[in-house]
C-alpha positions as CSV (number, residue, x, y, z in Angstrom):
1,M,-51.2,-33.7,-37.0
2,G,-51.8,-29.9,-36.5
3,A,-49.6,-27.6,-34.1
4,Y,-52.8,-27.0,-32.2
5,W,-53.5,-30.6,-31.4
6,I,-50.0,-31.1,-30.7
7,D,-50.2,-28.4,-28.2
8,W,-53.2,-30.1,-26.5
9,L,-51.5,-33.6,-26.4
10,S,-48.5,-31.5,-24.8
11,L,-50.6,-29.9,-21.8
12,L,-52.5,-33.2,-21.2
13,G,-49.0,-35.3,-21.0
14,R,-47.4,-32.5,-18.8
15,W,-50.4,-32.3,-16.6
16,T,-50.4,-35.8,-16.2
17,H,-46.6,-36.3,-15.6
18,V,-46.8,-33.7,-12.8
19,V,-49.6,-35.2,-11.1
20,V,-48.2,-38.9,-11.0
21,G,-45.0,-37.3,-10.4
22,I,-46.1,-35.6,-7.4
23,A,-47.7,-38.7,-6.1
24,W,-44.5,-40.9,-6.7
25,I,-42.3,-38.7,-5.0
26,G,-44.4,-37.7,-2.0
27,A,-44.7,-41.3,-1.4
28,S,-40.9,-42.1,-1.9
29,F,-40.2,-38.7,0.3
30,Y,-42.7,-39.9,3.1
31,F,-41.3,-43.3,3.1
32,V,-37.8,-42.1,3.5
33,W,-38.9,-39.8,6.0
34,L,-40.6,-42.6,8.1
35,D,-38.1,-45.2,7.6
36,N,-35.5,-42.9,9.5
37,H,-37.9,-41.9,12.2
38,L,-38.9,-45.3,13.5
39,L,-38.1,-46.3,17.1
40,V,-37.8,-49.5,18.8
41,P,-41.1,-50.5,20.0
42,N,-41.4,-50.3,23.8
43,D,-44.0,-53.1,23.9
44,K,-42.5,-56.5,24.2
45,T,-45.5,-58.0,22.5
46,L,-44.4,-56.1,19.2
47,T,-41.0,-57.1,19.5
48,D,-41.8,-60.5,20.0
49,K,-44.0,-60.4,16.5
50,G,-40.9,-59.3,14.8
51,V,-41.6,-55.4,14.8
52,G,-38.3,-53.4,14.6
53,G,-39.5,-50.2,14.6
54,E,-42.7,-47.9,15.0
55,L,-43.9,-44.3,15.0
56,W,-46.6,-42.4,16.2
57,A,-48.0,-39.3,14.3
58,V,-51.0,-37.2,14.1
59,H,-52.4,-35.6,10.8
60,G,-55.9,-34.6,9.4
61,G,-57.3,-35.0,12.9
62,G,-56.2,-38.5,13.6
63,F,-53.6,-40.4,15.1
64,Y,-51.5,-43.0,13.0
65,N,-49.0,-45.6,14.2
66,P,-47.1,-47.4,11.4
67,Q,-44.9,-50.2,12.3
68,K,-42.0,-52.1,10.3
69,Y,-41.2,-55.3,10.7
70,K,-37.1,-56.4,10.9
71,L,-38.0,-59.2,8.1
72,A,-41.6,-60.0,7.6
73,P,-44.9,-60.5,9.4
74,A,-45.6,-64.3,10.3
75,Q,-48.9,-64.2,8.2
76,L,-49.8,-61.7,5.9
77,P,-53.1,-59.5,6.2
78,S,-55.9,-59.8,3.8
79,T,-55.2,-56.3,2.5
80,L,-51.8,-55.2,1.3
81,H,-51.1,-52.0,-0.2
82,W,-48.4,-51.6,-3.1
83,F,-46.6,-48.4,-4.4
84,Y,-45.5,-48.8,-8.0
85,W,-48.2,-47.4,-10.4
86,E,-47.2,-44.0,-9.4
87,A,-43.5,-44.8,-10.5
88,Y,-44.6,-46.5,-13.9
89,S,-47.2,-43.7,-14.7
90,T,-44.3,-40.9,-14.2
91,W,-42.0,-42.7,-16.6
92,L,-44.7,-43.6,-19.1
93,S,-46.2,-39.9,-19.4
94,G,-42.5,-38.6,-19.5
95,F,-41.4,-40.8,-22.2
96,F,-44.6,-39.7,-24.0
97,L,-43.6,-36.2,-23.7
98,L,-40.2,-37.2,-25.0
99,C,-41.3,-38.6,-28.1
100,L,-44.0,-36.0,-28.9
101,L,-41.8,-32.7,-28.3
102,Y,-38.3,-34.4,-29.1
103,Y,-38.3,-37.1,-31.3
104,R,-41.4,-36.4,-33.3
105,A,-39.3,-33.1,-34.4
106,P,-35.6,-33.5,-33.2
107,E,-34.7,-30.6,-35.4
108,L,-36.8,-28.2,-33.1
109,Y,-35.7,-29.0,-29.7
110,L,-33.0,-32.0,-29.8
111,I,-30.5,-30.9,-32.6
112,D,-28.3,-27.9,-32.9
113,P,-26.1,-27.8,-35.5
114,R,-24.1,-25.2,-33.7
115,V,-23.4,-28.1,-31.2
116,Y,-23.1,-30.9,-33.5
117,A,-24.9,-31.7,-37.1
118,L,-26.7,-34.8,-36.4
119,M,-29.3,-36.6,-38.8
120,P,-32.8,-36.6,-36.9
121,S,-32.6,-40.6,-36.7
122,A,-29.0,-40.5,-35.2
123,A,-30.0,-37.9,-32.8
124,I,-33.3,-40.2,-31.7
125,A,-30.9,-43.3,-31.6
126,I,-28.5,-41.7,-29.4
127,G,-31.2,-40.3,-27.0
128,L,-32.7,-43.8,-26.8
129,A,-29.4,-45.3,-26.1
130,S,-28.6,-42.8,-23.1
131,L,-31.7,-43.9,-21.5
132,F,-31.6,-47.7,-21.8
133,G,-27.6,-47.9,-21.9
134,G,-27.5,-45.6,-18.9
135,W,-29.7,-48.2,-16.9
136,G,-27.9,-51.2,-18.1
137,I,-24.4,-49.9,-17.1
138,Y,-26.0,-48.6,-13.7
139,H,-27.8,-52.0,-13.1
140,A,-24.4,-53.9,-13.6
141,L,-22.9,-51.9,-11.0
142,C,-25.4,-52.3,-8.5
143,Q,-25.1,-56.3,-9.1
144,S,-21.0,-56.0,-9.2
145,P,-19.3,-56.4,-5.7
146,L,-18.8,-52.6,-5.8
147,A,-22.3,-52.4,-4.5
148,R,-21.0,-53.8,-1.0
149,N,-19.6,-50.5,-0.7
150,N,-22.1,-47.8,-0.8
151,G,-19.3,-44.9,-0.6
152,A,-17.3,-46.5,-3.4
153,L,-20.5,-47.1,-5.5
154,S,-21.6,-43.6,-5.3
155,T,-18.3,-42.4,-6.2
156,V,-18.1,-44.3,-9.3
157,L,-21.9,-43.5,-10.2
158,G,-21.3,-39.6,-9.8
159,I,-18.3,-40.0,-12.1
160,L,-20.0,-41.7,-14.6
161,L,-23.2,-39.6,-14.4
162,A,-20.8,-36.6,-14.9
163,A,-19.5,-38.1,-18.1
164,A,-23.0,-38.5,-19.2
165,A,-23.8,-34.7,-18.6
166,W,-20.7,-33.8,-20.5
167,G,-21.4,-36.3,-23.3
168,L,-25.1,-35.2,-23.9
169,C,-24.1,-31.3,-24.1
170,Q,-21.4,-32.4,-26.8
171,V,-24.1,-33.7,-29.2
172,F,-27.6,-32.1,-28.2
173,S,-28.8,-28.8,-27.8
174,G,-28.6,-27.6,-24.4
175,R,-32.4,-28.0,-23.8
176,G,-32.2,-31.5,-25.5
177,A,-29.1,-32.3,-23.3
178,F,-30.5,-31.5,-20.1
179,L,-33.9,-33.3,-20.5
180,H,-32.1,-36.4,-21.3
181,F,-29.9,-36.3,-18.4
182,G,-33.2,-36.2,-16.4
183,A,-34.8,-38.8,-18.4
184,L,-31.9,-40.9,-17.9
185,L,-32.0,-40.4,-14.1
186,G,-35.9,-40.9,-14.4
187,T,-35.2,-44.1,-16.2
188,I,-33.0,-45.6,-13.8
189,M,-35.3,-44.6,-10.9
190,A,-38.5,-46.2,-12.6
191,A,-36.5,-49.3,-13.6
192,N,-35.1,-49.7,-9.9
193,V,-39.0,-50.0,-9.2
194,F,-39.8,-52.0,-11.9
195,F,-36.8,-54.5,-11.9
196,V,-35.7,-54.6,-8.2
197,I,-37.9,-53.3,-5.6
198,I,-41.1,-54.8,-6.6
199,P,-40.0,-58.2,-7.8
200,G,-38.1,-58.3,-4.4
201,Q,-41.4,-57.8,-2.5
202,R,-43.1,-60.1,-4.6
203,Q,-41.0,-62.8,-4.0
204,M,-41.2,-61.9,0.0
205,V,-44.8,-62.4,-0.3
206,A,-44.6,-65.6,-2.3
207,D,-41.9,-67.0,0.5
208,I,-44.5,-66.3,3.1
209,K,-47.7,-67.7,1.6
210,A,-45.5,-70.7,1.0
211,G,-44.4,-70.9,4.7
212,R,-41.0,-70.0,3.6
213,V,-38.4,-67.6,5.7
214,P,-37.9,-64.7,3.2
215,S,-34.3,-63.7,2.6
216,P,-33.2,-60.5,3.8
217,I,-31.6,-59.9,0.1
218,H,-34.4,-58.5,-1.2
219,G,-35.1,-55.8,1.5
220,Q,-31.3,-54.8,1.3
221,R,-31.3,-54.5,-2.5
222,G,-34.7,-52.7,-2.5
223,K,-33.5,-50.2,0.3
224,Q,-30.2,-49.4,-1.7
225,R,-32.1,-48.7,-4.8
226,S,-34.9,-46.6,-3.1
227,V,-31.9,-44.7,-1.0
228,H,-30.6,-43.9,-5.0
229,N,-34.0,-42.9,-6.0
230,T,-34.3,-40.4,-3.2
231,Y,-30.8,-38.7,-4.1
232,F,-31.7,-38.4,-7.9
233,T,-35.2,-36.6,-7.2
234,L,-33.9,-33.2,-6.8
235,P,-31.7,-33.3,-10.0
236,V,-34.6,-34.7,-12.0
237,L,-37.2,-32.0,-10.7
238,F,-34.6,-29.3,-11.5
239,V,-34.2,-30.9,-15.1
240,M,-38.1,-30.6,-15.6
241,I,-38.2,-26.8,-14.9
242,S,-35.0,-26.0,-16.5
243,N,-36.5,-25.4,-20.2
244,H,-37.6,-22.2,-18.5
245,Y,-34.2,-21.0,-17.9
246,A,-32.0,-20.6,-20.8
247,M,-29.2,-19.1,-18.7
248,T,-28.4,-22.7,-17.7
249,Y,-28.9,-24.7,-20.8
250,G,-28.0,-22.2,-23.2
251,S,-24.7,-21.4,-21.7
252,G,-21.3,-22.5,-23.5
253,Y,-20.4,-24.0,-19.9
254,N,-24.0,-26.0,-19.6
255,W,-22.2,-29.2,-19.0
256,L,-20.6,-27.9,-16.0
257,A,-23.9,-26.2,-14.8
258,L,-25.9,-29.2,-15.2
259,I,-23.1,-31.0,-13.3
260,G,-22.9,-28.5,-10.7
261,L,-26.8,-28.4,-10.4
262,T,-27.1,-32.1,-9.9
263,I,-24.3,-32.0,-7.1
264,A,-26.3,-29.2,-5.5
265,G,-29.8,-31.2,-5.6
266,A,-28.0,-34.5,-4.6
267,T,-26.2,-33.0,-1.6
268,I,-29.0,-30.9,0.0
269,R,-31.0,-34.0,-0.3
270,V,-28.6,-35.9,1.5
271,W,-28.7,-33.2,4.1
272,F,-32.6,-33.6,4.4
273,V,-32.4,-37.1,4.7
274,N,-29.9,-36.8,7.2
275,R,-31.8,-34.6,9.3
276,H,-34.5,-37.3,9.5
277,K,-32.3,-39.1,12.1
278,A,-31.2,-36.2,14.0
279,H,-32.9,-37.5,17.1
280,E,-30.2,-40.2,17.3
281,R,-27.5,-37.3,17.5
282,G,-29.1,-35.3,19.8
283,G,-30.9,-33.0,17.6
284,R,-27.9,-32.1,15.6
285,T,-27.3,-32.7,11.8
286,A,-24.0,-31.7,10.1
287,P,-24.0,-28.9,7.9
288,T,-21.6,-30.4,5.4
289,P,-23.9,-31.8,2.5
290,L,-25.9,-28.5,2.7
291,L,-22.9,-26.3,2.5
292,I,-21.5,-28.4,-0.7
293,G,-25.0,-27.9,-2.2
294,L,-25.0,-24.1,-1.7
295,I,-21.4,-23.7,-2.6
296,A,-22.2,-25.9,-5.9
297,L,-25.4,-23.2,-6.6
298,A,-23.0,-20.4,-6.2
299,L,-20.3,-21.5,-8.4
300,V,-22.7,-22.3,-11.1
301,A,-24.4,-18.6,-10.6
302,W,-21.0,-16.9,-10.9
303,L,-20.2,-19.4,-13.8
304,L,-23.1,-18.4,-15.8
305,K,-23.1,-14.9,-15.3
306,P,-23.7,-12.7,-18.3
307,A,-20.8,-11.1,-20.2
308,S,-21.0,-7.4,-20.8
309,A,-22.0,-6.5,-24.4
310,V,-19.5,-5.5,-26.6
311,A,-20.3,-2.3,-28.4
312,T,-20.7,-2.6,-32.2
313,S,-19.9,0.1,-35.1
314,S,-23.7,0.9,-35.0
315,A,-23.7,2.3,-31.8
316,T,-22.5,5.4,-33.3
317,Q,-25.7,5.7,-35.4
318,P,-28.7,7.5,-34.4
319,P,-31.0,5.6,-32.1
320,A,-33.5,5.4,-34.5
321,A,-31.2,3.9,-37.3
322,Q,-30.2,1.5,-34.3
323,F,-33.8,0.4,-33.8
324,Q,-34.8,-0.1,-37.3
325,Q,-31.8,-2.6,-37.6
326,V,-32.8,-4.4,-34.5
327,L,-36.4,-4.5,-35.7
328,A,-35.2,-5.9,-39.3
329,I,-33.3,-8.7,-37.5
330,V,-36.2,-9.4,-35.2
331,A,-38.4,-9.7,-38.1
332,E,-36.3,-12.2,-40.0
333,R,-34.7,-14.2,-37.1
334,C,-37.3,-14.2,-34.2
335,A,-40.8,-12.8,-35.4
336,V,-41.6,-16.1,-37.6
337,C,-42.1,-17.7,-34.3
338,H,-43.0,-15.0,-31.8
339,A,-46.0,-13.5,-33.4
340,E,-49.5,-13.6,-32.9
341,H,-49.9,-15.9,-36.1
342,P,-46.3,-17.8,-36.1
343,R,-45.2,-18.6,-39.6
344,F,-42.6,-21.3,-38.8
345,A,-44.3,-25.1,-38.6
346,G,-44.8,-26.7,-35.5
347,F,-45.9,-23.6,-33.5
348,S,-49.6,-22.9,-33.3
349,A,-49.2,-19.9,-30.8
350,P,-46.0,-17.8,-29.9
351,P,-43.8,-19.5,-27.4
352,K,-44.7,-18.6,-24.0
353,G,-47.0,-16.0,-25.3
354,V,-44.2,-13.9,-26.2
355,M,-44.6,-11.7,-29.3
356,L,-42.1,-9.7,-31.3
357,D,-44.0,-8.9,-34.2
358,T,-44.3,-5.0,-33.7
359,P,-41.8,-2.1,-32.3
360,E,-43.6,-1.8,-29.2
361,R,-43.7,-5.6,-28.4
362,V,-40.0,-5.7,-29.2
363,L,-39.3,-2.9,-26.8
364,E,-41.3,-4.4,-23.9
365,H,-39.2,-7.7,-24.2
366,A,-35.9,-6.2,-24.7
367,A,-34.6,-7.1,-21.3
368,A,-35.9,-10.5,-21.6
369,M,-34.4,-11.1,-24.5
370,Q,-31.0,-10.4,-23.5
371,V,-30.7,-13.6,-21.5
372,Q,-32.1,-15.9,-24.4
373,L,-29.4,-14.1,-27.0
374,A,-26.7,-14.1,-24.6
375,S,-27.3,-17.9,-23.9
376,G,-27.5,-18.8,-27.4
377,A,-31.1,-20.5,-26.3
378,M,-32.7,-18.2,-29.0
379,P,-33.4,-18.6,-31.9
380,V,-34.4,-22.3,-30.8
381,G,-31.7,-24.6,-32.7
382,N,-30.7,-21.4,-34.3
383,L,-33.4,-22.5,-36.9
384,T,-33.3,-19.1,-38.7
385,Q,-29.7,-19.1,-38.8
386,M,-29.1,-15.7,-36.7
387,S,-25.5,-14.6,-37.2
388,D,-23.0,-14.1,-34.6
389,A,-22.8,-10.2,-35.9
390,E,-26.6,-10.1,-35.8
391,R,-26.7,-11.3,-32.0
392,S,-23.8,-9.0,-31.0
393,Q,-25.6,-5.9,-32.6
394,M,-28.7,-6.8,-30.5
395,L,-26.9,-7.5,-27.5
396,A,-24.9,-4.0,-27.8
397,W,-28.4,-2.3,-28.6
398,I,-30.3,-3.8,-25.4
399,A,-27.1,-3.1,-23.3
400,A,-27.3,0.5,-24.4
401,G,-30.6,0.8,-23.2
402,A,-32.6,0.2,-26.3
403,P,-32.6,3.3,-28.1
404,H,-35.2,4.1,-30.3
């Protein structure tokens, strides 16, 4: 299949992934907010019916009064809305993109010989094992006695996820590692819906229809998994946009950056969830989770700050000579992809529209090239085998103001 049609499949896949992801995350955020804003009804008729909480809201020119039963209504309504296709569609579209962009040509975005020289089949096997094996370990922990203590369970999960972030960054390219870490979290989230939340809800519905009192265990398990899902959301969203920021995945400390940004996303989400119940604390919410998240962000930003370029012997050469040497490096190592008509297989257009096939275009993008070169993110997977000396020479030329 031609690179042009691959790009179209990628475009449509990403568009679908974003749309259904918004639907899933939007519904998830809303129900977490709703659950934490419910108040005990003042109407005895409602409490006698088993309503444990209700809320009044106004939106779009109308008034709404959602109610939540402590367990379940005595009789089911004729129409009952379910929320699960958003989750399934998000995972399926994400897995489609993973196969299309990473497993179809693993040597392009997944394998980096400078990190670990993997065979394509081995890289794909490790990637799939990380997704489904990660879900298996998580699910086993949630079914173990450890699940009775949410604090202990969260601590163990945090340690294991940090280990996964480190391990993925030791075998894959930075971009591939970040993507698989997000896919691991996304797989856990979707599997929580498919294997735990929806089956539990179906069992409750079946019990009511059969005249049995539903077991509260299904609601308890579903609530625990839903809480995990909402805390995973911000780290997953970061990973979805991380390929635009080589300073994160291209760093030699990329595993620490991934762990730090995951902590930041999770703790900031904790703070937002805590704010939902501020009415129970006189409008006050402890800032501790937010501060942890902001400190984590600041530490990652400091960790990833670029080092000063080291001057090379070419710095003593006339500016024109330096520029000609840089142009030669760019032509051999960069312009095979970043050109109006890329020569490298798999590209129908220059990545991100960046073209480096003329002196004017090289000068135009010199500042942007600095981050990509310093992080090691470009050339992607070092497919064109840029040497350390060439990389240092280009960085020194940019640091000197790109003389020409």
